[in-house]
Phi, psi and omega in degrees: 000143180284174178289352178278112187246141178251156176244136177253133178259132178245128180267132179215167177246116180269182184305143177077015179077014181288121177273127183220160172235147181227141176272123186251016173207117175265342187216017173199164177272137177238163181279122181300138175221135175278121184225160172251136182286174182294143175267180182306321182292327178294313180297317179299321178296319176297313182303322182288348182256004188258149170279329181268198186245133177249125179249135176249164182304336179280351182276140181300331183274357185302315183300315178291324183294327184268355183292150180233175181299321180271103185292355173301336183253024180296336181275006180300155185225070174295155179294326180194159178230125177251123169270095186290133179251001181200160173298325178300324176299316180298316180299314180296323183291316181288327175297317178298314180298317181297316184288336180254010175059043176251139174287152178246129168244143188251133174247125169246289175264339180078026186261006184308131180294341183244017176074022184289351178279354183205060186287147179305139171067010180260166167269111179277126174253107181269122188262006188292340178261004180295132180288165178137313178059220182235123176243097184261121176262205182292311181224012173225165178216135172247135191215148173289143193294334182269003177298130183285154186302319182296322177294321177299310183294324179295315180296319180289322181298330178294342176253009181060038178232169177198171166236164178304125189267167176248211188227027177210130185291331186258003175293142181279152183297329181292312180300315178302312186288314187295335177269356181129285177104070175280149178176184189286000175258000193295321183292331182265321187240001179086188177285162175302321181293339178287342177269355181289128179261321181196165177209149170250145179212157175261124179281163178303339176285345186096350178287150175270147180218139173251133184236134175204185178298335184251349185233113187050060184297337177293317177294317179300319176303313184291327181290339182266074173112359181277353181096158182277160171074024186251322186253329185177191180253110179289132183244347179200146180220139177241134184234151163283146177241164178231156179289147184257156173221167170294160179220145168275139172241121183244128176252117182246118183259146182226158171298143184295333181286355177261007190303315182297317178294324179295314181300310183294316182292316177300313183298316180297317178294316183299321181303325183262355184288159175304150184293338178278012174245123180235153178204164173212159176246133175245130176234124180237135179229165176115232182303128179076184181292146177294158181227141173224118180224152168248129176252125180245142170243126187223168172302152184299136179087350185258357188306307182299319181293320179295316179298320178296321179293320178299314181297317181291315182294321182273353181067040183250155175239124183269149172282325180197158177220133178227133181237136174228143173258124188236142171284178190301313184288325175294324177297313179298313181297325179300311183281343172282343180093006177076188184297330181299332182286352181279339186283129175301150178203164176268130179210160174236133183209167178190191185203163170219144173258125180268120182293310178221127183276075176282172175301320179296320179296317179297318179295327181290328175295316179295320178299318178298319178291326179293341179278359178299129186294135179297140177079005184268359185111216181232158178217153184227144168244130178243120182251119181243138178287147175254021184271185179074222187295340177303325182275359179290336179267135178297140181302335180267359185272350174213167181293333179291116191263350194265066184248001176234014180259172188276310191201160172248133175250123173258129175258133187211136174207149174253018177284177182300144185301323184298312179293320187289318184293321177296318178294319181298320176298319181293329180296317178299319179294322181295326181285332177054225184291349177296332179268131178250001181164203179217167179266123189295339174280348175238061186275161173251155183293139174076013181262147185283154179301327180301331180295332184261333181252354174049232183292351181268358187295323182293316177296319180299315180298322179296322178292320176303314183296327181291315188261345179220065190296334181259002172076047179283318185280135183240129175261350183084354178253127184228203184263000000 
């Protein structure tokens, strides 16, 4: 199937006479069928067979049950929400959805940028009550998919181990991994999905499947960067871990009018830097004075020298430089944003993948930020390098395709949706040919899957058709 994907809408009547429509294909074309959704007796029958709790729109707890981290999607209207308390619950739920022609959306952390954790008219399967927890061994860890990143890192740090981390304390390990997993360990240890050893999942048929390099390798390929909610419901994940050390974190501030030179100079220097050196550029505009900073992570004690080398090599002059030496959990908490990052909020975000960080590409990022509307609040661009260990994996060896590109740009704002969505569209246009796609963990609404999987989209779609031929599983990303 080509990267051009269609969505089929099915009209059904949910409990209480609620008329709803559901999209039943995120990654393949299905044959339209006129169907009627489950009635009250069907839902009651499902509820009576579950270990967990099923909430319907008529239940007082429904509003809280369907809520997600991004309160922008508080008005979503799923047909029902299941807080699964066992793998058997997951199996019964997907079998029910398949037989009643309802789409399934999966919630682990609930952080989807496009509200895919609670899609309209779907049966939401919430995995946060699923048993399993964290089982950390000597050099591997098995974890329940909805376990939040901070809990994973805390458990591993007690054993002086870790996995490649992300940038939010409450994001679930499944969401981070299934979309790839960018973060401050990427240049040395790769993406989070590169540390995945195996996973178990429930297929839309209700059958269980174990995926690894040797067992259903096609599914394993798709789970490493294809995004969540597409093939089935992941119920357990096993990772390789690595030993931890202290790290220096260096914050280098620059005048905002030097931002384009900073991006281009930092990127060129970063590409050639030792793998144990990682960095990103942050540009913020809007309320108050603009900010341009480079954040570096280096071996302990080397921060000032590394920052000095970057400045000299790139021909840059800093306004200020600050260095801190952090143990593993302080390092993780720093890049997670601290306790303030735990609070739900409304935000609009998206991404672009920069193929080559030319001077023109760097200038286009600055141009996009300059287009932020005055008086609308503030907006930030975060530029992360894709160099180092990210490129050790062949782009065709996992679903994550961006292993020979320069950088990922995340666009983020908590301003009003109207101002933000127009600006987000304009940012993609401003980058023009410098952008070759987007990062599937930072998706924008209404964008095609091909934008995130690039040359891997056809293989991914073929795998979807094999394991979910009628399109029960929904990722929220369509054509």
